[in-house]
C-alpha positions as CSV (number, residue, x, y, z in Angstrom):
1,M,33.3,-24.0,10.3
2,S,35.0,-27.1,11.5
3,P,38.5,-26.5,12.9
4,L,39.8,-29.7,11.1
5,V,39.5,-28.0,7.7
6,D,42.1,-25.5,6.4
7,E,40.2,-22.5,5.1
8,S,43.0,-20.2,4.7
9,P,43.2,-18.3,1.3
10,N,46.4,-20.3,0.5
11,S,44.7,-23.7,1.0
12,S,44.3,-25.7,-2.1
13,R,40.5,-25.9,-1.6
14,F,40.2,-22.3,-2.3
15,T,42.8,-21.6,-4.9
16,G,40.3,-22.1,-7.7
17,G,38.3,-18.9,-7.0
18,W,35.5,-18.7,-9.4
19,T,35.9,-22.2,-10.9
20,R,33.8,-23.7,-13.6
21,G,32.1,-26.1,-11.0
22,R,31.3,-23.2,-8.6
23,I,29.8,-21.3,-11.3
24,I,27.6,-24.2,-12.8
25,F,26.6,-25.2,-9.1
26,L,25.4,-21.7,-8.4
27,A,23.7,-21.1,-11.7
28,V,21.8,-24.4,-11.5
29,S,20.9,-23.8,-7.7
30,G,19.8,-20.1,-8.5
31,T,17.7,-21.4,-11.4
32,L,16.0,-24.0,-9.3
33,L,15.5,-21.5,-6.5
34,L,13.7,-19.2,-8.8
35,A,11.6,-21.8,-10.3
36,L,10.6,-22.8,-6.7
37,L,9.8,-19.2,-5.9
38,W,7.7,-18.7,-8.9
39,W,5.8,-22.1,-8.2
40,A,5.2,-20.9,-4.7
41,S,4.5,-17.4,-5.3
42,E,1.0,-17.4,-3.9
43,V,2.3,-18.5,-0.4
44,L,5.4,-16.1,-0.3
45,L,3.7,-13.1,1.2
46,P,4.1,-14.4,5.0
47,F,7.7,-15.0,4.3
48,V,8.3,-11.5,2.7
49,L,6.6,-9.9,5.8
50,A,8.6,-12.1,8.1
51,L,11.8,-10.7,6.5
52,I,10.6,-7.1,6.9
53,I,9.6,-7.5,10.6
54,A,13.0,-9.2,11.2
55,Y,14.9,-6.5,9.5
56,V,12.9,-3.8,11.4
57,L,13.3,-5.4,14.9
58,T,16.8,-6.7,14.6
59,P,18.5,-3.5,15.9
60,L,16.2,-3.6,19.0
61,V,17.2,-7.1,19.5
62,A,20.7,-6.4,19.3
63,L,20.2,-3.6,21.7
64,V,18.7,-5.9,24.4
65,E,21.4,-8.4,23.7
66,R,24.2,-5.8,24.7
67,G,22.8,-6.3,28.2
68,R,23.9,-10.0,28.2
69,V,20.5,-11.2,27.6
70,P,20.2,-14.5,25.4
71,R,19.2,-13.8,21.9
72,A,15.9,-16.0,22.2
73,V,15.0,-14.2,25.3
74,S,15.9,-10.8,23.7
75,I,13.4,-11.7,20.8
76,L,10.6,-12.5,23.1
77,L,11.2,-9.3,25.1
78,V,11.1,-7.1,21.9
79,Y,8.0,-9.0,20.7
80,A,6.2,-8.4,24.1
81,V,7.2,-4.8,24.2
82,V,6.4,-3.8,20.6
83,F,3.3,-5.8,19.9
84,G,2.2,-5.4,23.7
85,S,2.4,-1.6,23.0
86,L,0.5,-1.9,19.7
87,Y,-2.2,-3.9,21.4
88,F,-2.7,-1.7,24.3
89,S,-2.6,1.4,22.0
90,I,-5.3,-0.1,19.8
91,A,-7.4,-1.3,22.9
92,T,-7.2,2.2,24.3
93,I,-8.4,4.0,21.1
94,A,-10.6,1.2,19.8
95,P,-13.7,2.4,21.5
96,R,-13.3,5.9,20.2
97,I,-12.6,4.7,16.7
98,Y,-15.7,2.6,16.7
99,E,-17.7,5.3,18.1
100,E,-16.4,7.7,15.3
101,T,-16.9,5.0,12.7
102,A,-20.5,4.3,13.7
103,K,-21.3,8.1,13.8
104,F,-19.7,8.5,10.4
105,A,-21.7,5.7,9.0
106,R,-25.0,7.2,10.5
107,D,-24.1,10.8,9.2
108,T,-23.0,9.9,5.8
109,P,-26.4,10.6,4.1
110,T,-26.6,13.9,6.1
111,L,-23.1,14.9,5.1
112,A,-23.9,14.1,1.5
113,S,-27.1,16.3,1.6
114,R,-25.2,19.2,3.2
115,M,-22.4,18.9,0.8
116,V,-25.0,19.0,-2.2
117,E,-26.9,21.9,-0.5
118,Q,-23.8,24.0,-0.1
119,Y,-22.0,23.3,-3.3
120,G,-24.5,21.5,-5.6
121,P,-25.8,24.6,-7.2
122,R,-22.5,26.2,-7.9
123,F,-21.4,22.9,-9.5
124,D,-24.7,22.7,-11.7
125,S,-24.2,26.3,-12.7
126,W,-20.5,25.6,-13.8
127,L,-21.5,22.5,-15.5
128,A,-24.4,24.3,-17.3
129,G,-22.0,27.1,-18.5
130,L,-19.5,24.6,-19.6
131,L,-22.1,22.8,-21.8
132,Q,-23.3,26.0,-23.2
133,R,-19.8,27.1,-24.3
134,G,-19.4,23.9,-26.1
135,A,-20.4,23.2,-29.6
136,V,-24.3,23.1,-30.1
137,T,-25.4,20.2,-32.3
138,P,-28.7,20.4,-34.3
139,K,-31.5,18.4,-32.9
140,P,-32.4,15.4,-35.0
141,P,-35.9,15.4,-36.4
142,P,-38.5,13.8,-34.0
143,K,-39.3,10.2,-34.7
144,E,-42.7,8.6,-34.3
145,P,-42.8,7.0,-30.8
146,L,-42.8,3.2,-30.9
147,P,-44.9,1.3,-28.2
148,A,-43.4,0.6,-24.9
149,I,-44.0,-3.1,-25.0
150,Q,-44.6,-5.4,-28.1
151,I,-45.6,-8.8,-27.7
152,K,-45.3,-10.9,-31.0
153,P,-46.3,-14.6,-31.5
154,L,-43.7,-16.8,-32.9
155,P,-44.1,-19.9,-35.4
156,D,-43.1,-22.3,-32.6
157,G,-46.0,-21.1,-30.4
158,S,-43.7,-18.9,-28.1
159,Y,-44.0,-15.2,-27.9
160,A,-41.2,-12.5,-28.2
161,V,-41.3,-9.5,-26.0
162,H,-39.7,-6.3,-27.6
163,L,-39.2,-3.2,-25.2
164,G,-39.4,0.2,-26.6
165,S,-37.1,3.2,-25.7
166,G,-39.4,4.3,-22.8
167,V,-39.0,1.2,-20.6
168,D,-36.2,-0.8,-19.2
169,V,-35.6,-4.1,-17.5
170,V,-34.1,-3.9,-14.1
171,R,-32.8,-7.1,-12.2
172,E,-34.1,-7.1,-8.5
173,D,-32.5,-10.4,-7.6
174,E,-31.7,-13.8,-8.9
175,R,-35.4,-14.7,-9.6
176,R,-37.1,-11.2,-10.2
177,W,-36.9,-8.7,-13.0
178,Q,-38.9,-5.4,-13.1
179,I,-39.9,-3.4,-16.1
180,V,-39.6,0.3,-15.2
181,P,-40.2,3.5,-17.2
182,V,-37.0,5.3,-18.4
183,R,-37.1,9.1,-18.5
184,P,-35.6,10.5,-21.7
185,P,-32.5,12.3,-21.1
186,S,-33.8,15.4,-22.8
187,E,-36.5,16.1,-20.4
188,E,-34.4,17.2,-17.4
189,K,-31.1,18.7,-16.8
190,F,-28.1,17.1,-14.7
191,S,-28.4,17.8,-11.1
192,L,-25.8,16.8,-8.4
193,A,-28.4,16.9,-5.6
194,R,-30.7,14.5,-7.5
195,L,-27.7,12.2,-8.3
196,V,-26.6,12.0,-4.8
197,R,-30.2,11.7,-3.4
198,E,-31.2,8.8,-5.9
199,G,-27.7,7.1,-5.3
200,T,-28.2,7.1,-1.5
201,N,-31.7,5.8,-1.7
202,R,-30.8,3.0,-4.0
203,F,-27.9,2.1,-1.9
204,F,-30.0,1.6,1.2
205,E,-32.7,-0.1,-0.8
206,Y,-30.1,-2.6,-2.1
207,V,-28.8,-3.3,1.3
208,R,-32.3,-4.0,2.7
209,R,-33.0,-6.5,-0.2
210,N,-29.6,-8.1,0.0
211,S,-29.4,-8.5,3.7
212,L,-29.1,-12.3,3.5
213,E,-26.1,-11.8,1.1
214,L,-24.5,-9.4,3.5
215,I,-24.9,-12.1,6.3
216,R,-23.0,-14.5,4.2
217,F,-20.3,-11.8,3.4
218,G,-20.0,-11.4,7.2
219,Q,-19.3,-15.2,7.6
220,V,-16.7,-15.0,4.9
221,L,-15.1,-12.0,6.5
222,V,-14.9,-13.8,9.8
223,S,-13.1,-16.8,8.1
224,K,-10.7,-14.4,6.5
225,V,-9.9,-12.6,9.8
226,A,-9.2,-16.1,11.5
227,K,-7.0,-17.1,8.6
228,S,-5.2,-13.7,8.9
229,V,-4.6,-14.2,12.6
230,F,-3.0,-17.8,11.9
231,L,-0.8,-16.2,9.3
232,L,0.2,-13.4,11.6
233,F,1.4,-15.9,14.1
234,M,3.3,-18.0,11.5
235,T,4.8,-14.8,10.2
236,L,6.1,-13.7,13.7
237,M,7.4,-17.2,14.1
238,V,9.4,-17.1,10.9
239,A,10.6,-13.7,11.7
240,G,11.8,-14.9,15.1
241,Y,13.7,-17.6,13.5
242,I,15.3,-15.3,11.1
243,M,16.6,-13.1,13.9
244,L,17.8,-15.9,15.9
245,T,20.0,-17.4,13.2
246,R,20.9,-14.3,11.2
247,E,24.6,-14.8,11.3
248,N,24.1,-18.4,10.2
249,I,22.1,-17.1,7.3
250,I,24.6,-14.5,6.2
251,G,27.4,-17.2,6.7
252,F,25.7,-19.6,4.5
253,F,25.6,-17.0,1.6
254,R,29.1,-16.0,2.3
255,S,30.2,-19.5,1.8
256,L,28.9,-19.7,-1.7
257,I,31.5,-17.3,-3.0
258,P,35.3,-17.5,-3.0
259,P,37.1,-16.1,0.0
260,R,38.9,-13.5,-1.9
261,T,35.5,-11.9,-2.9
262,R,33.9,-12.1,0.4
263,L,35.0,-8.7,1.5
264,S,33.2,-7.5,-1.8
265,F,30.0,-9.5,-0.6
266,D,30.3,-7.7,2.8
267,H,30.3,-4.3,1.1
268,L,27.3,-5.4,-0.9
269,L,25.4,-6.2,2.2
270,Y,26.4,-2.9,3.9
271,R,25.1,-1.0,0.8
272,I,21.7,-3.1,0.9
273,D,21.5,-2.7,4.6
274,R,22.0,1.1,4.4
275,G,19.5,1.6,1.7
276,L,16.8,-0.4,3.2
277,S,17.3,1.3,6.6
278,G,16.2,4.4,4.9
279,V,13.3,3.2,3.0
280,V,11.8,0.7,5.6
281,R,12.7,2.1,9.0
282,G,12.6,5.6,7.7
283,Q,9.3,5.3,6.1
284,L,7.8,3.9,9.3
285,L,9.1,6.7,11.3
286,I,7.6,9.1,8.7
287,C,4.3,7.3,9.0
288,L,4.4,7.8,12.9
289,V,5.3,11.5,12.6
290,N,2.6,12.1,9.9
291,G,-0.1,10.4,12.0
292,V,0.9,12.3,15.3
293,F,1.0,15.7,13.4
294,S,-2.2,15.0,11.5
295,A,-4.0,14.2,14.8
296,I,-2.8,17.2,16.5
297,G,-3.9,19.6,13.6
298,F,-7.2,17.8,13.0
299,W,-8.0,18.1,16.8
300,M,-7.1,21.9,17.0
301,F,-9.3,22.5,13.9
302,D,-12.2,20.5,15.4
303,L,-12.4,18.4,12.4
304,K,-15.1,15.7,12.7
305,Y,-13.8,12.2,12.9
306,W,-10.4,13.2,13.3
307,P,-8.9,10.1,15.0
308,I,-10.1,8.0,11.9
309,L,-8.7,10.6,9.7
310,A,-5.3,10.8,11.4
311,I,-5.1,6.9,11.4
312,V,-5.8,7.1,7.6
313,A,-3.1,9.6,7.2
314,A,-0.5,7.5,9.0
315,V,-1.3,4.3,7.3
316,M,-1.5,5.8,3.8
317,S,1.9,7.4,4.4
318,L,3.4,3.8,3.8
319,V,3.0,4.5,0.1
320,P,5.3,7.3,-0.8
321,I,3.9,10.3,-2.5
322,F,0.5,8.8,-3.6
323,G,-0.4,7.9,-0.1
324,S,0.0,11.4,1.2
325,I,-2.1,12.7,-1.6
326,L,-4.9,10.3,-1.2
327,S,-5.0,10.6,2.6
328,T,-5.5,14.5,2.2
329,I,-8.8,14.2,0.1
330,P,-11.1,12.7,2.8
331,A,-9.9,15.2,5.4
332,V,-10.7,18.1,3.1
333,I,-14.0,16.7,2.0
334,I,-15.1,16.3,5.8
335,G,-13.9,19.8,6.4
336,L,-16.1,21.1,3.5
337,T,-19.1,19.5,5.2
338,Q,-18.4,21.7,8.2
339,D,-17.5,25.1,6.5
340,F,-15.1,26.4,3.9
341,W,-12.5,27.7,6.5
342,T,-12.1,24.4,8.4
343,A,-11.4,22.7,5.0
344,L,-9.0,25.4,4.0
345,W,-6.9,25.3,7.4
346,V,-7.0,21.5,7.4
347,L,-5.6,21.6,3.8
348,L,-2.9,24.1,4.9
349,W,-1.9,22.2,7.8
350,V,-1.6,19.0,5.8
351,I,0.6,20.7,3.1
352,G,2.7,22.1,5.9
353,I,3.3,18.4,7.2
354,H,4.2,17.3,3.8
355,Q,6.6,20.1,3.4
356,I,8.3,19.1,6.6
357,E,8.2,15.5,5.4
358,A,9.6,16.5,2.0
359,N,12.4,19.0,3.1
360,L,13.4,17.7,6.5
361,L,12.4,14.0,7.1
362,N,12.9,12.5,3.8
363,P,16.3,14.1,3.0
364,K,17.5,13.2,6.3
365,I,15.9,9.6,6.8
366,I,15.5,8.5,3.4
367,G,17.2,10.6,0.8
368,V,20.8,10.4,2.3
369,A,20.6,6.7,2.7
370,A,18.6,5.6,-0.3
371,K,19.2,8.3,-2.8
372,I,16.2,7.2,-4.9
373,H,15.1,9.8,-7.5
374,P,11.3,10.8,-7.1
375,V,10.7,9.9,-10.7
376,I,12.1,6.5,-10.0
377,V,9.8,6.1,-6.8
378,V,6.8,7.0,-9.0
379,F,7.7,4.5,-11.6
380,A,8.4,1.7,-8.9
381,L,5.1,2.4,-7.3
382,L,3.1,2.2,-10.6
383,T,4.9,-0.9,-11.7
384,G,4.5,-2.6,-8.4
385,E,0.7,-1.8,-8.2
386,H,0.1,-2.8,-11.9
387,F,1.5,-6.3,-11.5
388,F,1.0,-7.0,-7.7
389,G,-1.7,-4.8,-6.6
390,L,-1.6,-3.2,-3.1
391,W,1.2,-5.3,-1.8
392,G,3.3,-4.5,-4.9
393,A,2.8,-0.8,-4.2
394,L,3.9,-1.2,-0.6
395,L,6.9,-3.3,-1.4
396,A,8.0,-1.6,-4.7
397,V,10.3,1.0,-3.1
398,P,12.2,-1.5,-0.8
399,A,12.5,-3.9,-3.9
400,W,14.0,-1.1,-5.9
401,S,16.4,0.1,-3.1
402,I,17.8,-3.5,-3.3
403,A,18.1,-3.5,-6.9
404,Q,19.8,-0.1,-6.9
405,S,22.3,-1.2,-4.2
406,V,23.2,-4.3,-6.2
407,F,23.7,-2.0,-9.3
408,L,25.8,0.5,-7.5
409,H,27.9,-2.2,-6.0
410,F,28.8,-3.8,-9.3
411,R,29.3,-0.5,-11.0
412,F,31.8,0.4,-8.3
413,E,33.5,-2.9,-8.6
414,A,33.6,-3.1,-12.5
415,L,34.4,0.6,-13.3
416,P,37.4,1.8,-11.5
417,D,36.7,5.4,-12.5
418,S,33.0,5.5,-11.1
419,P,32.5,8.1,-8.5
420,P,31.7,6.9,-4.9
421,D,28.0,7.1,-3.9
422,S,26.4,7.4,-0.5
423,L,26.0,3.9,0.0
424,L,29.6,2.9,-0.3
425,P,31.0,1.5,3.0
426,P,33.8,3.5,4.6
427,T,36.5,0.8,4.2
428,A,35.7,0.6,0.4
429,L,35.8,4.6,0.2
430,R,39.2,4.6,1.9
431,S,40.7,1.9,-0.3
432,S,39.3,3.7,-3.5
433,R,40.9,7.0,-2.4
434,G,44.2,5.4,-1.5
């Protein structure tokens, strides 16, 4: 602010408070901003990720600044330490991950066959018993079989080809079609072993016939990776600018409201920060704990491909509730390919991790700060995934945390008899009790 301008609350410039001109200006500016965001919604993801990165790393930058290090240098040091650690960690485990992934790709047909041999007969027996307990419908009277292929001349000189019920047309590629016999469903019973065997054979046959398309897919994948690397550097640059000018950004928004309500605005920022600190930073800490404990347990039980499964458990923990459930399924399936007891111990270990997460980490890290009901979490996840896909599911809970903080703030401001909540700033809590 310029020292030549009187900005005290008694100044004539601020006596109006929420004047008509201020309200109209903010309403028009907010409408134009929302229209701009809607128009540029397809390119907003790097900026949203930059905000998240800046929010997560700001405490570390502030910690380095306390040692009288300039902010720009502090940001570079935090970037170097955080992303350098990530790089060296990935470089250290990458060969093992590649080896495990290649081994898993080679062993997939064998694992599927082993699963079918161990559990296929039980599944077939269960399915047969289930069908026998169902209602038995009388068989229709047999019909006279029609010819498999009928070729009839048409008045214009062309021919019409009619296929009977015993054959089908299968598309081999863009130029070739094949007529194959179809076995009537009543000739044989359902078999899980045959389903897996035929599915595996058809998959590898499809890969062999479409190798050229797979090469084109690889080219597209390389271009996507190059674009992602460019967006990553752009995101880090934007996050750095946000951290470098964070006081100016907050000061700009504070300047839009009258001075008499800026204390309330500061309380709102405090609520939002406390709620997000539990949702964002707390969830990242939970992902780290989940991945480390999963790796320890999977290694102890000698679970195959345990490094990959531990990484999957850590990454999937970014999505509350559903991520933990989905990451358990592949670990248990791999355990079943070894033996039943391995799968059982893996399942019990994962349940134990989730119990620690639900009863210790979530209440201490997320629950105390955010106070988001589990039903609301599920609703936010489903809504975000439905409208915005994977990124919607990842950002749904943080977005709800912001909305909840705004709601609690205005409820406290508008309703004097409203009870204090966990996000209430200490200064506001003392004034309400006074």
